[in-house]
N, CA, C and O atoms as a DFTB+ gen file, in Angstrom:
764 C
 N C O
     1  1      22.588      23.268      -1.097
     2  2      21.209      23.173      -0.647
     3  2      20.584      21.920      -1.240
     4  3      20.772      21.623      -2.419
     5  1      19.850      21.197      -0.431
     6  2      19.237      19.940      -0.838
     7  2      17.979      20.196      -1.655
     8  3      17.251      21.160      -1.415
     9  1      17.734      19.321      -2.624
    10  2      16.507      19.434      -3.400
    11  2      15.401      18.621      -2.744
    12  3      14.296      18.517      -3.275
    13  1      15.705      18.051      -1.593
    14  2      14.749      17.231      -0.865
    15  2      13.762      18.119      -0.132
    16  3      14.151      19.121       0.469
    17  1      12.494      17.759      -0.177
    18  2      11.497      18.521       0.564
    19  2      10.500      17.572       1.199
    20  3      10.229      16.494       0.671
    21  1       9.966      17.974       2.317
    22  2       8.967      17.169       2.997
    23  2       7.602      17.565       2.458
    24  3       7.289      18.753       2.383
    25  1       6.772      16.572       2.076
    26  2       5.469      16.892       1.501
    27  2       4.495      17.368       2.571
    28  3       4.757      17.256       3.768
    29  1       3.376      17.896       2.116
    30  2       2.303      18.249       3.043
    31  2       1.901      16.986       3.796
    32  3       2.052      15.877       3.283
    33  1       1.401      17.151       4.984
    34  2       1.106      16.015       5.863
    35  2       0.311      14.935       5.142
    36  3       0.772      13.795       5.075
    37  1      -0.844      15.240       4.609
    38  2      -1.650      14.279       3.868
    39  2      -2.149      14.982       2.621
    40  3      -2.778      16.037       2.707
    41  1      -1.872      14.408       1.471
    42  2      -2.411      15.006       0.268
    43  2      -3.107      13.914      -0.517
    44  3      -2.675      12.761      -0.503
    45  1      -4.163      14.263      -1.189
    46  2      -4.889      13.297      -1.984
    47  2      -4.114      13.144      -3.281
    48  3      -4.285      13.924      -4.218
    49  1      -3.265      12.137      -3.322
    50  2      -2.371      11.977      -4.462
    51  2      -2.991      11.063      -5.501
    52  3      -3.537      10.009      -5.177
    53  1      -2.899      11.473      -6.730
    54  2      -3.309      10.623      -7.829
    55  2      -2.023      10.117      -8.451
    56  3      -1.072      10.877      -8.633
    57  1      -1.993       8.837      -8.776
    58  2      -0.774       8.245      -9.297
    59  2      -0.236       9.087     -10.443
    60  3      -0.978       9.453     -11.355
    61  1       1.055       9.393     -10.394
    62  2       1.627      10.304     -11.380
    63  2       2.637       9.595     -12.277
    64  3       3.690      10.149     -12.592
    65  1       2.319       8.389     -12.681
    66  2       3.238       7.650     -13.522
    67  2       4.222       6.883     -12.678
    68  3       3.916       6.477     -11.557
    69  1       5.412       6.684     -13.224
    70  2       6.400       5.851     -12.546
    71  2       7.462       6.693     -11.866
    72  3       8.639       6.610     -12.216
    73  1       7.062       7.494     -10.905
    74  2       8.051       8.280     -10.169
    75  2       8.046       7.974      -8.679
    76  3       8.877       8.494      -7.935
    77  1       7.109       7.128      -8.234
    78  2       7.025       6.794      -6.808
    79  2       7.360       5.330      -6.571
    80  3       7.007       4.456      -7.362
    81  1       8.050       5.085      -5.462
    82  2       8.294       3.712      -5.026
    83  2       7.773       3.548      -3.608
    84  3       7.772       4.484      -2.808
    85  1       7.331       2.337      -3.325
    86  2       6.983       1.959      -1.963
    87  2       8.171       1.206      -1.391
    88  3       8.762       0.366      -2.069
    89  1       8.520       1.499      -0.160
    90  2       9.660       0.854       0.502
    91  2       9.135       0.237       1.794
    92  3       8.397       0.888       2.533
    93  1       9.504      -1.006       2.071
    94  2       9.084      -1.629       3.315
    95  2      10.236      -2.403       3.933
    96  3      11.250      -2.660       3.285
    97  1      10.064      -2.766       5.189
    98  2      11.117      -3.482       5.906
    99  2      12.169      -2.551       6.481
   100  3      13.253      -2.994       6.860
   101  1      11.856      -1.263       6.547
   102  2      12.813      -0.285       7.077
   103  2      12.938      -0.428       8.593
   104  3      11.963      -0.755       9.270
   105  1      14.132      -0.184       9.125
   106  2      14.283      -0.189      10.586
   107  2      13.406       0.915      11.187
   108  3      13.249       1.980      10.590
   109  1      12.844       0.661      12.351
   110  2      11.981       1.658      12.985
   111  2      12.748       2.916      13.369
   112  3      12.145       3.965      13.598
   113  1      14.060       2.821      13.442
   114  2      14.886       3.971      13.824
   115  2      15.406       4.756      12.618
   116  3      16.239       5.646      12.786
   117  1      14.934       4.447      11.410
   118  2      15.441       5.093      10.199
   119  2      15.250       6.610      10.277
   120  3      14.271       7.105      10.836
   121  1      16.217       7.333       9.696
   122  2      16.154       8.797       9.661
   123  2      16.012       9.279       8.221
   124  3      16.233       8.523       7.275
   125  1      15.643      10.542       8.069
   126  2      15.556      11.140       6.737
   127  2      16.912      11.084       6.046
   128  3      16.995      10.783       4.855
   129  1      17.969      11.371       6.789
   130  2      19.319      11.362       6.210
   131  2      19.686       9.977       5.681
   132  3      20.286       9.862       4.612
   133  1      19.332       8.929       6.418
   134  2      19.626       7.567       5.957
   135  2      18.852       7.245       4.686
   136  3      19.380       6.584       3.791
   137  1      17.613       7.702       4.598
   138  2      16.823       7.478       3.384
   139  2      17.471       8.184       2.195
   140  3      17.601       7.597       1.121
   141  1      17.873       9.430       2.380
   142  2      18.536      10.178       1.300
   143  2      19.813       9.468       0.868
   144  3      20.087       9.346      -0.326
   145  1      20.588       9.005       1.831
   146  2      21.850       8.316       1.540
   147  2      21.598       7.012       0.778
   148  3      22.312       6.708      -0.178
   149  1      20.600       6.249       1.189
   150  2      20.300       4.961       0.556
   151  2      19.939       5.135      -0.921
   152  3      20.342       4.328      -1.759
   153  1      19.185       6.182      -1.239
   154  2      18.714       6.405      -2.607
   155  2      19.527       7.449      -3.373
   156  3      19.113       7.858      -4.458
   157  1      20.671       7.894      -2.844
   158  2      21.405       9.019      -3.438
   159  2      21.854       8.779      -4.871
   160  3      21.914       9.729      -5.652
   161  1      22.169       7.551      -5.244
   162  2      22.644       7.280      -6.601
   163  2      21.506       7.084      -7.601
   164  3      21.757       6.896      -8.791
   165  1      20.280       7.126      -7.140
   166  2      19.131       6.893      -8.018
   167  2      18.701       8.156      -8.753
   168  3      18.355       8.104      -9.934
   169  1      18.723       9.273      -8.067
   170  2      18.245      10.520      -8.650
   171  2      17.759      11.443      -7.550
   172  3      17.971      11.192      -6.364
   173  1      17.108      12.510      -7.964
   174  2      16.647      13.518      -7.016
   175  2      15.335      13.097      -6.366
   176  3      14.364      12.776      -7.051
   177  1      15.318      13.104      -5.037
   178  2      14.100      12.801      -4.289
   179  2      13.275      14.083      -4.211
   180  3      13.755      15.120      -3.753
   181  1      12.026      13.992      -4.666
   182  2      11.111      15.140      -4.577
   183  2      10.471      15.200      -3.192
   184  3      10.351      16.270      -2.595
   185  1      10.065      14.037      -2.695
   186  2       9.415      13.980      -1.385
   187  2       9.394      12.537      -0.904
   188  3       9.594      11.601      -1.677
   189  1       9.150      12.386       0.369
   190  2       8.857      11.056       0.874
   191  2       7.969      11.158       2.094
   192  3       7.910      12.190       2.763
   193  1       7.280      10.062       2.367
   194  2       6.343      10.021       3.484
   195  2       6.577       8.737       4.261
   196  3       6.439       7.640       3.719
   197  1       6.931       8.875       5.523
   198  2       7.005       7.714       6.401
   199  2       5.564       7.349       6.743
   200  3       4.793       8.210       7.166
   201  1       5.197       6.091       6.565
   202  2       3.829       5.681       6.851
   203  2       3.705       5.229       8.300
   204  3       4.578       4.550       8.841
   205  1       2.606       5.624       8.905
   206  2       2.381       5.308      10.313
   207  2       1.186       4.388      10.480
   208  3       0.285       4.343       9.642
   209  1       1.203       3.661      11.574
   210  2       0.079       2.832      11.981
   211  2      -0.109       3.082      13.465
   212  3       0.821       2.902      14.251
   213  1      -1.298       3.492      13.850
   214  2      -1.602       3.803      15.251
   215  2      -0.622       4.820      15.825
   216  3      -0.224       4.725      16.986
   217  1      -0.233       5.807      14.990
   218  2       0.641       6.871      15.455
   219  2       2.111       6.518      15.533
   220  3       2.913       7.322      16.010
   221  1       2.485       5.330      15.073
   222  2       3.889       4.903      15.123
   223  2       4.352       4.516      13.722
   224  3       3.565       4.033      12.908
   225  1       5.632       4.733      13.454
   226  2       6.205       4.393      12.152
   227  2       6.027       2.901      11.884
   228  3       6.305       2.074      12.752
   229  1       5.566       2.560      10.692
   230  2       5.240       1.177      10.341
   231  2       6.368       0.426       9.646
   232  3       6.216      -0.756       9.338
   233  1       7.515       1.095       9.387
   234  2       8.585       0.443       8.635
   235  2       8.412       0.587       7.132
   236  3       9.144      -0.026       6.355
   237  1       7.442       1.398       6.723
   238  2       7.148       1.615       5.304
   239  2       7.250       3.101       4.969
   240  3       7.046       3.968       5.819
   241  1       7.573       3.366       3.700
   242  2       7.642       4.750       3.234
   243  2       7.302       4.801       1.752
   244  3       7.460       3.815       1.032
   245  1       6.838       5.952       1.311
   246  2       6.636       6.229      -0.111
   247  2       7.674       7.280      -0.475
   248  3       7.766       8.322       0.175
   249  1       8.457       7.005      -1.521
   250  2       9.491       7.935      -1.973
   251  2       9.143       8.362      -3.392
   252  3       8.901       7.519      -4.257
   253  1       9.118       9.670      -3.633
   254  2       8.827      10.195      -4.965
   255  2      10.082      10.830      -5.539
   256  3      10.723      11.664      -4.899
   257  1      10.426      10.420      -6.766
   258  2      11.596      10.944      -7.463
   259  2      11.168      11.936      -8.533
   260  3       9.980      12.083      -8.821
   261  1      12.148      12.614      -9.116
   262  2      11.845      13.619     -10.138
   263  2      11.696      13.033     -11.533
   264  3      11.324      13.752     -12.460
   265  1      11.982      11.726     -11.708
   266  2      11.875      11.130     -13.040
   267  2      11.610       9.636     -12.949
   268  3      11.843       9.008     -11.916
   269  1      11.119       9.081     -14.048
   270  2      10.885       7.639     -14.089
   271  2      12.212       6.879     -14.097
   272  3      12.274       5.751     -13.608
   273  1      13.276       7.477     -14.645
   274  2      14.595       6.824     -14.620
   275  2      15.078       6.648     -13.183
   276  3      15.626       5.604     -12.829
   277  1      14.873       7.669     -12.365
   278  2      15.269       7.588     -10.959
   279  2      14.450       6.524     -10.242
   280  3      14.969       5.787      -9.403
   281  1      13.173       6.450     -10.576
   282  2      12.292       5.444      -9.985
   283  2      12.780       4.040     -10.349
   284  3      12.851       3.161      -9.490
   285  1      13.113       3.833     -11.615
   286  2      13.612       2.525     -12.062
   287  2      14.923       2.171     -11.369
   288  3      15.142       1.011     -11.019
   289  1      15.789       3.147     -11.169
   290  2      17.055       2.899     -10.465
   291  2      16.782       2.489      -9.018
   292  3      17.457       1.612      -8.479
   293  1      15.800       3.120      -8.398
   294  2      15.453       2.790      -7.010
   295  2      14.914       1.367      -6.906
   296  3      15.232       0.652      -5.955
   297  1      14.105       0.952      -7.871
   298  2      13.535      -0.397      -7.861
   299  2      14.641      -1.453      -7.908
   300  3      14.469      -2.553      -7.383
   301  1      15.770      -1.125      -8.531
   302  2      16.899      -2.068      -8.590
   303  2      17.525      -2.302      -7.216
   304  3      18.317      -3.229      -7.045
   305  1      17.174      -1.465      -6.235
   306  2      17.681      -1.647      -4.869
   307  2      16.820      -2.626      -4.071
   308  3      17.093      -2.876      -2.897
   309  1      15.783      -3.179      -4.702
   310  2      14.924      -4.148      -4.028
   311  2      15.762      -5.295      -3.460
   312  3      16.602      -5.869      -4.154
   313  1      15.525      -5.614      -2.206
   314  2      16.192      -6.697      -1.474
   315  2      17.666      -6.426      -1.189
   316  3      18.429      -7.352      -0.914
   317  1      18.066      -5.149      -1.255
   318  2      19.417      -4.769      -0.842
   319  2      19.403      -4.580       0.669
   320  3      18.383      -4.206       1.247
   321  1      20.534      -4.840       1.300
   322  2      20.638      -4.655       2.742
   323  2      20.676      -3.166       3.059
   324  3      21.411      -2.403       2.433
   325  1      19.882      -2.770       4.031
   326  2      19.806      -1.365       4.426
   327  2      20.948      -1.069       5.389
   328  3      20.847      -1.321       6.590
   329  1      22.035      -0.530       4.845
   330  2      23.246      -0.195       5.595
   331  2      23.669      -1.354       6.495
   332  3      23.727      -2.494       6.035
   333  1      23.963      -1.088       7.751
   334  2      24.448      -2.158       8.625
   335  2      23.337      -2.746       9.497
   336  3      23.609      -3.351      10.533
   337  1      22.085      -2.564       9.072
   338  2      20.961      -3.065       9.866
   339  2      20.858      -4.585       9.804
   340  3      20.226      -5.209      10.656
   341  1      21.496      -5.181       8.772
   342  2      21.414      -6.623       8.613
   343  2      20.106      -7.072       7.990
   344  3      19.878      -8.273       7.843
   345  1      19.251      -6.146       7.624
   346  2      17.977      -6.521       7.021
   347  2      17.869      -5.902       5.636
   348  3      18.337      -4.789       5.394
   349  1      17.246      -6.642       4.738
   350  2      17.043      -6.083       3.408
   351  2      15.690      -5.394       3.368
   352  3      14.776      -5.721       4.125
   353  1      15.592      -4.431       2.466
   354  2      14.340      -3.699       2.304
   355  2      13.735      -4.006       0.942
   356  3      14.445      -4.277      -0.027
   357  1      12.432      -3.958       0.890
   358  2      11.724      -4.140      -0.365
   359  2      11.496      -2.787      -1.008
   360  3      11.146      -1.821      -0.329
   361  1      11.692      -2.716      -2.318
   362  2      11.448      -1.478      -3.063
   363  2      10.704      -1.866      -4.331
   364  3      11.190      -2.682      -5.114
   365  1       9.537      -1.292      -4.536
   366  2       8.776      -1.573      -5.750
   367  2       8.029      -0.326      -6.178
   368  3       7.794       0.587      -5.387
   369  1       7.665      -0.310      -7.442
   370  2       6.904       0.828      -7.948
   371  2       5.637       0.954      -7.123
   372  3       4.913      -0.028      -6.957
   373  1       5.358       2.117      -6.613
   374  2       4.168       2.321      -5.793
   375  2       2.931       2.117      -6.650
   376  3       2.839       2.629      -7.765
   377  1       1.982       1.362      -6.115
   378  2       0.736       1.126      -6.823
   379  2       0.726      -0.133      -7.655
   380  3      -0.287      -0.437      -8.285
   381  1       1.819      -0.878      -7.682
   382  2       1.877      -2.099      -8.466
   383  2       1.677      -3.290      -7.545
   384  3       2.367      -3.429      -6.535
   385  1       0.727      -4.148      -7.898
   386  2       0.524      -5.351      -7.101
   387  2       1.560      -6.366      -7.553
   388  3       1.579      -6.763      -8.718
   389  1       2.421      -6.785      -6.635
   390  2       3.526      -7.650      -7.014
   391  2       3.242      -9.125      -6.799
   392  3       4.033      -9.968      -7.222
   393  1       2.153      -9.453      -6.163
   394  2       1.871     -10.873      -5.983
   395  2       0.701     -11.284      -6.860
   396  3      -0.137     -10.461      -7.226
   397  1       0.657     -12.566      -7.191
   398  2      -0.435     -13.100      -7.974
   399  2      -1.629     -13.290      -7.051
   400  3      -1.476     -13.836      -5.959
   401  1      -2.811     -12.853      -7.462
   402  2      -3.978     -13.027      -6.596
   403  2      -4.214     -14.496      -6.260
   404  3      -3.879     -15.387      -7.041
   405  1      -4.792     -14.733      -5.093
   406  2      -5.130     -16.090      -4.671
   407  2      -6.143     -16.686      -5.631
   408  3      -6.884     -15.967      -6.301
   409  1      -6.166     -18.012      -5.687
   410  2      -7.134     -18.694      -6.535
   411  2      -8.525     -18.451      -5.966
   412  3      -8.761     -18.607      -4.768
   413  1      -9.420     -18.076      -6.830
   414  2     -10.788     -17.792      -6.406
   415  2     -11.511     -19.099      -6.134
   416  3     -11.498     -20.011      -6.962
   417  1     -12.143     -19.187      -4.971
   418  2     -12.951     -20.358      -4.656
   419  2     -14.254     -20.275      -5.438
   420  3     -14.803     -19.187      -5.616
   421  1     -14.755     -21.418      -5.905
   422  2     -15.991     -21.454      -6.683
   423  2     -17.119     -20.761      -5.928
   424  3     -17.382     -21.065      -4.765
   425  1     -17.775     -19.832      -6.600
   426  2     -18.917     -19.146      -6.023
   427  2     -18.590     -18.048      -5.028
   428  3     -19.500     -17.443      -4.459
   429  1     -17.307     -17.777      -4.806
   430  2     -16.921     -16.762      -3.826
   431  2     -17.453     -15.391      -4.228
   432  3     -17.414     -15.001      -5.395
   433  1     -17.947     -14.678      -3.227
   434  2     -18.472     -13.334      -3.459
   435  2     -17.757     -12.305      -2.593
   436  3     -18.262     -11.201      -2.394
   437  1     -16.569     -12.666      -2.071
   438  2     -15.864     -11.782      -1.139
   439  2     -14.436     -11.504      -1.584
   440  3     -13.785     -12.345      -2.203
   441  1     -13.959     -10.292      -1.251
   442  2     -12.566      -9.921      -1.497
   443  2     -11.970      -9.338      -0.219
   444  3     -12.680      -8.893       0.682
   445  1     -10.652      -9.358      -0.178
   446  2      -9.870      -8.789       0.913
   447  2      -9.197      -7.545       0.351
   448  3      -8.554      -7.616      -0.696
   449  1      -9.334      -6.410       1.026
   450  2      -8.735      -5.150       0.575
   451  2      -7.799      -4.657       1.672
   452  3      -8.221      -4.491       2.816
   453  1      -6.525      -4.418       1.333
   454  2      -5.533      -4.014       2.335
   455  2      -4.826      -2.730       1.918
   456  3      -4.979      -2.251       0.795
   457  1      -4.057      -2.191       2.839
   458  2      -3.330      -0.934       2.708
   459  2      -4.290       0.250       2.609
   460  3      -4.030       1.227       1.906
   461  1      -5.404       0.136       3.330
   462  2      -6.370       1.231       3.373
   463  2      -5.892       2.307       4.339
   464  3      -5.248       2.013       5.347
   465  1      -6.210       3.538       4.024
   466  2      -5.889       4.654       4.912
   467  2      -6.606       4.450       6.242
   468  3      -7.735       3.959       6.272
   469  1      -5.958       4.822       7.337
   470  2      -6.568       4.664       8.653
   471  2      -7.697       5.659       8.889
   472  3      -8.404       5.564       9.893
   473  1      -7.876       6.614       7.974
   474  2      -8.980       7.567       8.114
   475  2     -10.081       7.320       7.078
   476  3     -10.950       8.171       6.891
   477  1     -10.053       6.170       6.408
   478  2     -11.050       5.867       5.380
   479  2     -12.399       5.570       6.028
   480  3     -12.474       5.181       7.194
   481  1     -13.461       5.763       5.250
   482  2     -14.793       5.410       5.742
   483  2     -15.466       4.484       4.726
   484  3     -14.990       4.313       3.604
   485  1     -16.580       3.894       5.148
   486  2     -17.277       2.925       4.306
   487  2     -17.744       3.543       2.993
   488  3     -17.680       2.896       1.947
   489  1     -18.205       4.772       3.037
   490  2     -18.693       5.445       1.835
   491  2     -17.592       5.544       0.772
   492  3     -17.858       5.341      -0.412
   493  1     -16.372       5.851       1.182
   494  2     -15.252       5.962       0.241
   495  2     -14.952       4.609      -0.400
   496  3     -14.704       4.531      -1.603
   497  1     -14.974       3.550       0.400
   498  2     -14.731       2.203      -0.139
   499  2     -15.838       1.841      -1.126
   500  3     -15.557       1.365      -2.226
   501  1     -17.081       2.062      -0.743
   502  2     -18.210       1.746      -1.633
   503  2     -18.113       2.526      -2.944
   504  3     -18.323       1.966      -4.020
   505  1     -17.800       3.803      -2.855
   506  2     -17.705       4.643      -4.043
   507  2     -16.595       4.155      -4.983
   508  3     -16.755       4.174      -6.203
   509  1     -15.476       3.721      -4.405
   510  2     -14.345       3.261      -5.212
   511  2     -14.683       1.989      -5.987
   512  3     -14.300       1.850      -7.148
   513  1     -15.396       1.065      -5.353
   514  2     -15.650      -0.246      -5.956
   515  2     -17.064      -0.392      -6.521
   516  3     -17.463      -1.500      -6.881
   517  1     -17.823       0.688      -6.605
   518  2     -19.226       0.607      -7.025
   519  2     -19.406       0.061      -8.440
   520  3     -20.418      -0.580      -8.722
   521  1     -18.449       0.300      -9.331
   522  2     -18.588      -0.166     -10.708
   523  2     -18.307      -1.656     -10.864
   524  3     -18.518      -2.213     -11.942
   525  1     -17.838      -2.305      -9.812
   526  2     -17.561      -3.748      -9.871
   527  2     -18.848      -4.558      -9.773
   528  3     -18.964      -5.622     -10.381
   529  1     -19.810      -4.057      -9.012
   530  2     -21.068      -4.767      -8.783
   531  2     -21.696      -4.282      -7.491
   532  3     -21.178      -3.380      -6.832
   533  1     -22.816      -4.891      -7.138
   534  2     -23.534      -4.494      -5.928
   535  2     -22.807      -4.995      -4.684
   536  3     -22.614      -6.199      -4.513
   537  1     -22.411      -4.079      -3.827
   538  2     -21.718      -4.423      -2.581
   539  2     -22.779      -4.667      -1.514
   540  3     -23.623      -3.809      -1.258
   541  1     -22.727      -5.859      -0.889
   542  2     -23.722      -6.191       0.137
   543  2     -23.214      -5.936       1.550
   544  3     -24.015      -5.719       2.459
   545  1     -21.899      -5.958       1.752
   546  2     -21.358      -5.713       3.098
   547  2     -19.883      -5.354       3.024
   548  3     -19.161      -5.805       2.135
   549  1     -19.450      -4.536       3.972
   550  2     -18.030      -4.210       4.153
   551  2     -17.736      -4.382       5.635
   552  3     -18.412      -3.803       6.486
   553  1     -16.719      -5.186       5.934
   554  2     -16.318      -5.408       7.325
   555  2     -14.877      -4.942       7.485
   556  3     -13.966      -5.512       6.885
   557  1     -14.674      -3.919       8.283
   558  2     -13.336      -3.397       8.532
   559  2     -12.650      -4.240       9.597
   560  3     -13.248      -4.573      10.620
   561  1     -11.372      -4.587       9.346
   562  2     -10.588      -5.340      10.322
   563  2     -10.243      -4.459      11.509
   564  3      -9.731      -3.352      11.346
   565  1     -10.529      -4.959      12.706
   566  2     -10.256      -4.196      13.925
   567  2      -9.463      -5.032      14.913
   568  3      -9.574      -6.257      14.941
   569  1      -8.677      -4.366      15.708
   570  2      -7.937      -5.016      16.783
   571  2      -8.949      -5.538      17.805
   572  3      -9.841      -4.804      18.231
   573  1      -8.809      -6.797      18.193
   574  2      -9.773      -7.405      19.115
   575  2      -9.810      -6.720      20.472
   576  3     -10.866      -6.638      21.100
   577  1      -8.676      -6.234      20.921
   578  2      -8.621      -5.626      22.254
   579  2      -8.970      -4.144      22.251
   580  3      -9.714      -3.676      23.114
   581  1      -8.438      -3.410      21.287
   582  2      -8.626      -1.950      21.295
   583  2      -9.763      -1.477      20.395
   584  3     -10.273      -0.371      20.571
   585  1     -10.163      -2.312      19.429
   586  2     -11.194      -1.909      18.484
   587  2     -10.690      -0.975      17.403
   588  3     -11.479      -0.483      16.596
   589  1      -9.374      -0.719      17.371
   590  2      -8.801       0.190      16.370
   591  2      -8.747      -0.475      14.997
   592  3      -8.463      -1.667      14.878
   593  1      -9.024       0.318      13.968
   594  2      -8.972      -0.145      12.588
   595  2      -7.555      -0.581      12.239
   596  3      -6.589       0.091      12.602
   597  1      -7.427      -1.717      11.526
   598  2      -6.109      -2.270      11.223
   599  2      -5.671      -2.061       9.770
   600  3      -4.641      -2.601       9.365
   601  1      -6.421      -1.294       8.977
   602  2      -5.983      -0.965       7.624
   603  2      -6.435      -1.930       6.545
   604  3      -5.937      -1.873       5.421
   605  1      -7.374      -2.820       6.865
   606  2      -7.880      -3.742       5.850
   607  2      -9.382      -3.944       6.033
   608  3      -9.958      -3.595       7.063
   609  1      -9.998      -4.522       4.995
   610  2     -11.438      -4.788       5.050
   611  2     -11.761      -6.013       4.207
   612  3     -11.004      -6.391       3.313
   613  1     -12.888      -6.617       4.509
   614  2     -13.464      -7.672       3.686
   615  2     -14.709      -7.077       3.053
   616  3     -15.483      -6.382       3.710
   617  1     -14.894      -7.357       1.762
   618  2     -16.020      -6.778       1.049
   619  2     -16.781      -7.896       0.344
   620  3     -16.189      -8.721      -0.352
   621  1     -18.109      -7.914       0.533
   622  2     -18.969      -8.925      -0.086
   623  2     -19.778      -8.289      -1.206
   624  3     -20.256      -7.161      -1.088
   625  1     -19.921      -9.043      -2.302
   626  2     -20.705      -8.595      -3.447
   627  2     -21.920      -9.496      -3.629
   628  3     -21.965     -10.613      -3.113
   629  1     -22.893      -8.997      -4.364
   630  2     -24.093      -9.778      -4.658
   631  2     -23.790     -10.885      -5.665
   632  3     -24.360     -11.973      -5.582
   633  1     -22.902     -10.612      -6.608
   634  2     -22.594     -11.592      -7.643
   635  2     -21.100     -11.946      -7.638
   636  3     -20.250     -11.096      -7.373
   637  1     -20.801     -13.204      -7.933
   638  2     -19.415     -13.689      -7.867
   639  2     -18.500     -13.016      -8.890
   640  3     -17.307     -12.853      -8.633
   641  1     -19.041     -12.624     -10.044
   642  2     -18.226     -11.987     -11.088
   643  2     -17.645     -10.653     -10.621
   644  3     -16.597     -10.221     -11.103
   645  1     -18.323     -10.015      -9.695
   646  2     -17.872      -8.711      -9.197
   647  2     -16.512      -8.808      -8.516
   648  3     -15.740      -7.849      -8.525
   649  1     -16.215      -9.973      -7.922
   650  2     -14.926     -10.113      -7.232
   651  2     -13.763     -10.035      -8.213
   652  3     -12.706      -9.498      -7.881
   653  1     -13.952     -10.569      -9.419
   654  2     -12.884     -10.504     -10.424
   655  2     -12.603      -9.053     -10.817
   656  3     -11.449      -8.659     -10.986
   657  1     -13.664      -8.268     -10.960
   658  2     -13.501      -6.850     -11.292
   659  2     -12.802      -6.105     -10.154
   660  3     -11.958      -5.240     -10.393
   661  1     -13.160      -6.447      -8.916
   662  2     -12.539      -5.785      -7.760
   663  2     -11.058      -6.126      -7.672
   664  3     -10.234      -5.244      -7.430
   665  1     -10.709      -7.402      -7.866
   666  2      -9.298      -7.818      -7.802
   667  2      -8.492      -7.125      -8.897
   668  3      -7.319      -6.810      -8.700
   669  1      -9.114      -6.888     -10.044
   670  2      -8.429      -6.188     -11.143
   671  2      -8.110      -4.735     -10.775
   672  3      -7.307      -4.090     -11.448
   673  1      -8.727      -4.222      -9.723
   674  2      -8.474      -2.839      -9.289
   675  2      -7.291      -2.736      -8.327
   676  3      -7.016      -1.655      -7.805
   677  1      -6.596      -3.835      -8.089
   678  2      -5.417      -3.800      -7.212
   679  2      -4.459      -2.719      -7.696
   680  3      -4.213      -2.584      -8.895
   681  1      -3.929      -1.960      -6.761
   682  2      -3.015      -0.879      -7.106
   683  2      -3.699       0.467      -7.260
   684  3      -3.033       1.497      -7.361
   685  1      -5.035       0.465      -7.278
   686  2      -5.774       1.723      -7.345
   687  2      -5.444       2.553      -6.113
   688  3      -5.367       2.032      -5.000
   689  1      -5.253       3.832      -6.323
   690  2      -4.916       4.705      -5.208
   691  2      -6.187       5.245      -4.573
   692  3      -7.015       5.870      -5.236
   693  1      -6.328       4.993      -3.268
   694  2      -7.456       5.501      -2.498
   695  2      -6.887       6.306      -1.335
   696  3      -6.148       5.771      -0.508
   697  1      -7.225       7.571      -1.273
   698  2      -6.740       8.460      -0.210
   699  2      -5.214       8.415      -0.105
   700  3      -4.654       8.397       0.991
   701  1      -4.554       8.397      -1.270
   702  2      -3.096       8.461      -1.298
   703  2      -2.381       7.144      -1.083
   704  3      -1.155       7.123      -0.968
   705  1      -3.122       6.032      -1.025
   706  2      -2.480       4.735      -0.784
   707  2      -2.907       3.736      -1.849
   708  3      -4.096       3.594      -2.136
   709  1      -1.936       3.046      -2.431
   710  2      -2.219       2.015      -3.425
   711  2      -2.708       0.774      -2.682
   712  3      -1.963       0.183      -1.899
   713  1      -3.955       0.379      -2.926
   714  2      -4.537      -0.735      -2.181
   715  2      -4.221      -2.084      -2.821
   716  3      -4.044      -2.198      -4.034
   717  1      -4.157      -3.088      -1.972
   718  2      -4.031      -4.473      -2.422
   719  2      -5.424      -5.085      -2.373
   720  3      -6.165      -4.881      -1.411
   721  1      -5.774      -5.830      -3.407
   722  2      -7.082      -6.479      -3.456
   723  2      -6.858      -7.926      -3.861
   724  3      -6.131      -8.206      -4.814
   725  1      -7.481      -8.838      -3.139
   726  2      -7.303     -10.261      -3.410
   727  2      -8.618     -10.983      -3.150
   728  3      -9.474     -10.504      -2.407
   729  1      -8.759     -12.155      -3.783
   730  2      -9.921     -12.993      -3.496
   731  2      -9.837     -13.432      -2.045
   732  3      -8.759     -13.761      -1.551
   733  1     -10.969     -13.438      -1.368
   734  2     -10.992     -13.907       0.016
   735  2     -11.010     -15.427      -0.009
   736  3     -11.859     -16.040      -0.655
   737  1     -10.066     -16.025       0.701
   738  2      -9.989     -17.481       0.804
   739  2     -10.305     -17.841       2.243
   740  3      -9.577     -17.465       3.162
   741  1     -11.385     -18.566       2.434
   742  2     -11.827     -18.929       3.781
   743  2     -10.883     -19.966       4.375
   744  3     -10.616     -21.001       3.763
   745  1     -10.387     -19.683       5.558
   746  2      -9.549     -20.648       6.279
   747  2     -10.029     -20.721       7.718
   748  3     -10.531     -19.742       8.272
   749  1      -9.870     -21.873       8.305
   750  2     -10.238     -22.045       9.707
   751  2      -9.016     -21.731      10.542
   752  3      -7.957     -22.331      10.360
   753  1      -9.164     -20.791      11.457
   754  2      -8.056     -20.427      12.341
   755  2      -8.118     -21.284      13.583
   756  3      -9.176     -21.438      14.194
   757  1      -7.002     -21.830      13.948
   758  2      -6.927     -22.637      15.166
   759  2      -6.257     -21.821      16.250
   760  3      -5.347     -21.039      15.978
   761  1      -6.707     -22.004      17.474
   762  2      -6.107     -21.285      18.606
   763  2      -5.164     -22.176      19.342
   764  3      -4.559     -21.755      20.328
């Protein structure tokens, strides 16, 4: 009998130490059995969640192990080829921001927040970042054609120092998802 179990559909998870990994770059056709096989030498999988975007698998998953040792073993599989798919997958401790934040532009009062739950609302975002400073605006990224939320937002503060506090919150779990936070860097998009 397998010790693997499927978690409740959505649970408000609070980070529980180093037992969860985020996995990305998975083939859209991945199965539960393939996930178990890929991580079988790491340790016992407690649960995992395939992440969806607009009702479709996004190529990302959260895998929870029974110990921090198993989690560390899984992280060593980062950039390993996923079976015969020809593509490597990323594996990192869930909730850890792995990139260095962008250089803050002088006087900037805006941040970019990503990996937001598709069911999040403005009140939840404001409540999470309220201790950083006065939030003057939140703009959720939407698909130009459908108007559907795309999982990210831009947030403006009254004072520039607040952005540094917000960026320091990268990896904070909001509605079960570790968010990425970065300084907003203005760029001109060309068509």
